[in-house]
C-alpha positions as CSV (number, residue, x, y, z in Angstrom):
1,M,-8.8,17.0,-23.9
2,A,-5.6,19.0,-24.6
3,R,-6.8,21.7,-22.2
4,A,-7.2,19.1,-19.4
5,G,-3.7,17.7,-20.2
6,Q,-2.4,21.2,-20.0
7,A,-4.1,21.8,-16.7
8,A,-2.7,18.6,-15.3
9,Q,0.8,19.4,-16.3
10,T,0.5,22.9,-14.7
11,K,-0.6,21.3,-11.4
12,V,2.3,18.8,-11.6
13,A,4.7,21.6,-12.2
14,E,3.5,23.6,-9.2
15,K,3.8,20.5,-7.0
16,L,7.3,19.8,-8.3
17,V,8.4,23.3,-7.2
18,I,7.0,22.9,-3.8
19,L,8.3,19.4,-3.2
20,N,11.8,20.2,-4.5
21,E,12.0,23.2,-2.0
22,R,10.7,20.9,0.7
23,G,13.0,18.1,-0.1
24,E,16.2,20.3,-0.1
25,G,15.2,21.5,3.4
26,L,14.7,18.0,4.7
27,I,18.0,16.9,3.4
28,T,19.7,19.7,5.2
29,R,17.8,18.8,8.4
30,L,18.5,15.0,8.0
31,Y,22.2,15.6,7.3
32,E,22.5,17.8,10.4
33,L,20.7,15.0,12.4
34,K,23.1,12.4,11.1
35,K,26.2,14.5,12.1
36,T,24.7,15.2,15.5
37,L,24.0,11.5,16.2
38,A,27.4,10.4,15.0
39,N,29.3,12.8,17.3
40,N,29.6,11.8,21.0
41,D,29.9,15.4,21.9
42,T,26.6,16.5,20.4
43,R,24.3,13.5,20.5
44,P,21.5,13.5,23.0
45,I,22.8,12.5,26.5
46,I,19.9,10.0,26.7
47,F,21.9,7.6,24.5
48,G,24.7,7.4,27.1
49,E,22.5,6.6,30.0
50,R,23.7,3.3,31.5
51,N,20.2,2.3,32.7
52,L,19.0,2.5,29.2
53,E,21.8,0.6,27.6
54,N,19.9,-2.8,27.4
55,V,16.8,-1.0,26.1
56,I,18.7,0.6,23.3
57,K,20.4,-2.6,22.4
58,G,17.2,-4.4,22.3
59,M,15.6,-1.9,20.1
60,E,18.5,-1.9,17.7
61,K,18.4,-5.7,17.6
62,K,14.8,-6.5,17.4
63,F,13.1,-3.5,15.8
64,S,9.5,-3.6,14.4
65,P,6.4,-1.5,14.4
66,T,5.0,-3.6,17.2
67,A,8.0,-4.5,19.4
68,C,8.9,-1.0,20.7
69,N,6.1,-0.4,23.0
70,Q,5.3,0.3,26.7
71,Q,4.6,-3.4,27.4
72,T,8.1,-4.5,26.3
73,Y,10.2,-1.6,27.5
74,G,8.1,0.6,29.8
75,G,9.4,-1.0,32.9
76,S,13.0,0.0,32.1
77,I,12.3,3.7,31.5
78,N,11.7,5.7,34.7
79,A,9.9,9.1,34.9
80,A,13.0,11.2,34.7
81,A,14.3,9.3,31.5
82,R,10.9,9.5,30.0
83,T,10.9,13.4,30.4
84,E,14.4,13.6,28.9
85,I,13.5,11.4,25.9
86,L,10.4,13.5,25.1
87,K,12.4,16.7,25.4
88,S,15.7,15.7,23.6
89,L,14.3,13.5,20.9
90,Q,11.2,15.4,19.9
91,Q,12.8,17.4,17.2
92,P,14.8,14.6,15.5
93,Y,11.7,12.4,15.7
94,Y,9.5,14.8,13.9
95,T,12.2,15.4,11.3
96,L,11.7,11.7,10.4
97,V,7.9,12.1,10.5
98,D,8.3,15.0,8.0
99,I,10.4,12.7,5.7
100,L,7.6,10.2,5.9
101,E,5.1,12.9,4.8
102,F,7.4,14.0,2.1
103,K,7.7,10.4,0.8
104,D,3.9,10.1,0.8
105,H,3.6,13.3,-1.4
106,V,6.3,12.3,-3.8
107,S,4.7,8.8,-4.3
108,E,1.3,10.4,-4.9
109,L,2.8,12.8,-7.4
110,L,4.6,10.1,-9.3
111,V,1.2,8.2,-9.6
112,I,-0.4,11.4,-10.9
113,I,2.4,11.8,-13.6
114,D,1.9,8.3,-14.8
115,A,-1.9,8.6,-14.8
116,N,-1.7,11.7,-17.0
117,Q,1.0,10.2,-19.2
118,I,3.1,13.4,-18.9
119,H,6.0,13.3,-21.2
120,F,9.4,14.6,-20.0
121,D,11.9,15.8,-22.6
122,I,14.7,18.3,-21.7
123,A,14.6,19.7,-25.2
124,I,10.9,20.3,-25.2
125,N,9.9,21.2,-21.6
126,F,13.2,22.0,-20.0
127,D,12.0,23.4,-16.6
128,L,9.4,20.6,-16.1
129,T,11.9,17.9,-16.9
130,K,14.6,19.4,-14.8
131,R,12.3,19.8,-11.8
132,Y,11.2,16.2,-12.2
133,L,14.8,14.8,-12.2
134,D,15.7,17.1,-9.4
135,L,12.9,15.7,-7.3
136,I,14.0,12.0,-8.2
137,V,17.6,12.8,-7.0
138,T,16.4,14.6,-3.9
139,Y,14.1,11.7,-3.0
140,V,16.7,9.1,-3.6
141,S,19.4,11.1,-1.7
142,L,17.0,11.5,1.3
143,L,16.3,7.9,1.7
144,I,20.0,6.9,1.3
145,I,21.0,9.4,4.0
146,L,18.3,8.1,6.2
147,S,19.7,4.5,5.9
148,R,23.1,5.9,7.3
149,V,21.8,7.7,10.4
150,D,23.2,6.1,13.5
151,D,20.7,5.0,16.2
152,R,17.7,5.8,14.0
153,R,15.9,2.7,15.4
154,A,16.6,3.5,19.0
155,L,15.6,7.2,18.4
156,L,12.2,6.1,17.1
157,G,11.7,3.3,19.6
158,L,12.7,5.4,22.7
159,Y,10.5,8.3,21.7
160,N,7.5,6.0,20.9
161,V,7.7,4.3,24.3
162,A,8.1,7.5,26.2
163,H,5.1,8.9,24.3
164,E,3.1,5.9,25.2
165,L,4.1,6.1,28.9
166,H,3.1,9.8,29.0
167,H,0.0,9.8,26.8
168,S,-1.2,6.1,27.2
169,H,-1.1,5.5,23.4
170,N,1.7,5.2,20.8
171,E,2.7,8.1,18.6
172,Q,0.4,7.9,15.6
173,S,3.1,8.0,13.0
174,F,5.4,5.4,14.6
175,P,4.1,2.2,12.9
176,R,4.6,3.6,9.4
177,L,7.9,5.2,10.5
178,A,9.3,2.0,11.9
179,Q,8.2,0.2,8.7
180,M,9.9,2.8,6.5
181,I,13.1,2.4,8.5
182,I,13.0,-1.4,7.9
183,D,12.0,-1.1,4.2
184,Y,14.9,1.2,3.4
185,E,17.6,-0.7,5.5
186,H,19.1,-1.5,1.9
187,P,17.8,1.7,0.1
188,L,18.9,1.0,-3.5
189,R,17.2,-2.4,-3.6
190,K,14.0,-0.9,-2.3
191,L,14.1,2.1,-4.5
192,C,14.7,-0.1,-7.6
193,E,11.5,-2.0,-6.7
194,E,9.6,1.2,-6.0
195,F,10.4,2.9,-9.3
196,V,9.5,0.0,-11.5
197,P,5.9,1.4,-12.1
198,H,7.5,4.8,-13.0
199,V,10.2,3.5,-15.3
200,R,8.7,4.9,-18.4
201,S,8.5,8.5,-17.3
202,L,12.0,8.3,-15.7
203,T,13.4,6.6,-18.8
204,Y,12.2,9.3,-21.3
205,A,13.4,12.1,-18.9
206,L,17.0,10.5,-18.7
207,L,17.3,9.5,-22.3
208,S,16.3,13.1,-23.4
209,L,19.6,14.3,-21.9
210,K,21.6,12.5,-24.5
211,V,21.7,15.6,-26.7
212,R,23.0,17.8,-23.9
213,V,25.3,15.8,-21.8
214,P,28.0,13.2,-22.4
215,H,27.0,9.6,-23.0
216,S,29.0,8.5,-19.9
217,T,27.0,10.8,-17.7
218,I,23.8,9.5,-19.0
219,T,25.0,5.9,-18.3
220,F,25.9,7.0,-14.7
221,C,22.5,8.5,-14.1
222,L,20.6,5.5,-15.5
223,Y,22.5,3.2,-13.3
224,H,23.0,5.0,-10.0
225,I,19.7,6.8,-10.0
226,G,17.4,4.3,-11.3
227,C,19.4,1.1,-11.2
228,F,17.5,0.0,-14.4
229,Q,19.1,-2.3,-17.0
230,F,19.0,-1.0,-20.5
231,Q,20.3,-4.1,-22.1
232,R,20.1,-2.9,-25.7
233,C,20.9,0.8,-25.3
234,F,23.7,0.7,-22.8
235,A,24.6,-3.0,-22.4
236,A,28.4,-2.4,-22.8
237,D,28.5,0.3,-20.1
238,I,26.1,-0.8,-17.3
239,P,26.9,-3.7,-15.0
240,K,24.3,-6.4,-15.0
241,K,22.5,-6.6,-11.6
242,R,19.6,-8.9,-12.3
243,S,18.7,-9.2,-8.6
244,Y,18.1,-5.5,-8.3
245,C,17.3,-4.1,-11.8
246,F,14.4,-3.9,-14.0
247,S,15.1,-5.3,-17.5
248,M,14.3,-3.0,-20.4
249,E,14.7,-5.6,-23.1
250,D,11.0,-5.3,-24.2
251,H,10.6,-1.6,-23.5
252,P,9.5,0.4,-26.5
253,I,12.4,2.9,-26.0
254,S,14.9,0.1,-26.2
255,Q,13.2,-1.2,-29.2
256,H,13.2,2.2,-30.8
257,N,17.0,2.7,-30.1
258,S,18.1,-0.8,-31.1
């Protein structure tokens, strides 16, 4: 039994290394994309095409996995525009596809960690705990940056319509990509909901830092990374946000520390 647990922990450690490296690269790519789209001198010229102005406005206003298709917008995109869209938006589009795949891998790993009841403690397994917390920070940062990318809806919508016009079917990742953009429009709210099943592992990892870093830093991490409400441990320091936060009143750690 112990050997099986050790094997599971080793596999988790390997995946943490791989995903942290992957995540850091994606943050760099996404940040560069954000800067590119925010600058009129560097953003793809397709966003400045007058004949696509109404298309872009429509996609930004009514964006959904089913609305941005050939039937709705195909008549407004000519062959020249289609070619330009596929050429100029392919790289940024597949950057977002890579983020979706990264999100899937992280979610899968968090489930594995919970299923194997892996315990994180910076004093006992420093490297494993550090890599786990690094991944959480990278994951949260990535989705927050994503929510601040200008024209992300139009980018996805235009590319999908152009792809459908060219290949007679939508890009296979588009429905899930579009849903991710919608879900993380307000990223902290969604992330708080998403981490409720994983609160135990994250709690132990963060609380183990108390012996190594100042109390105020732990409080900051607990609130800003997890948005969880530790009412007994840190009630005096963390603002109460009941609409977003998971109450820890009955959590065994809270009872232990009270």
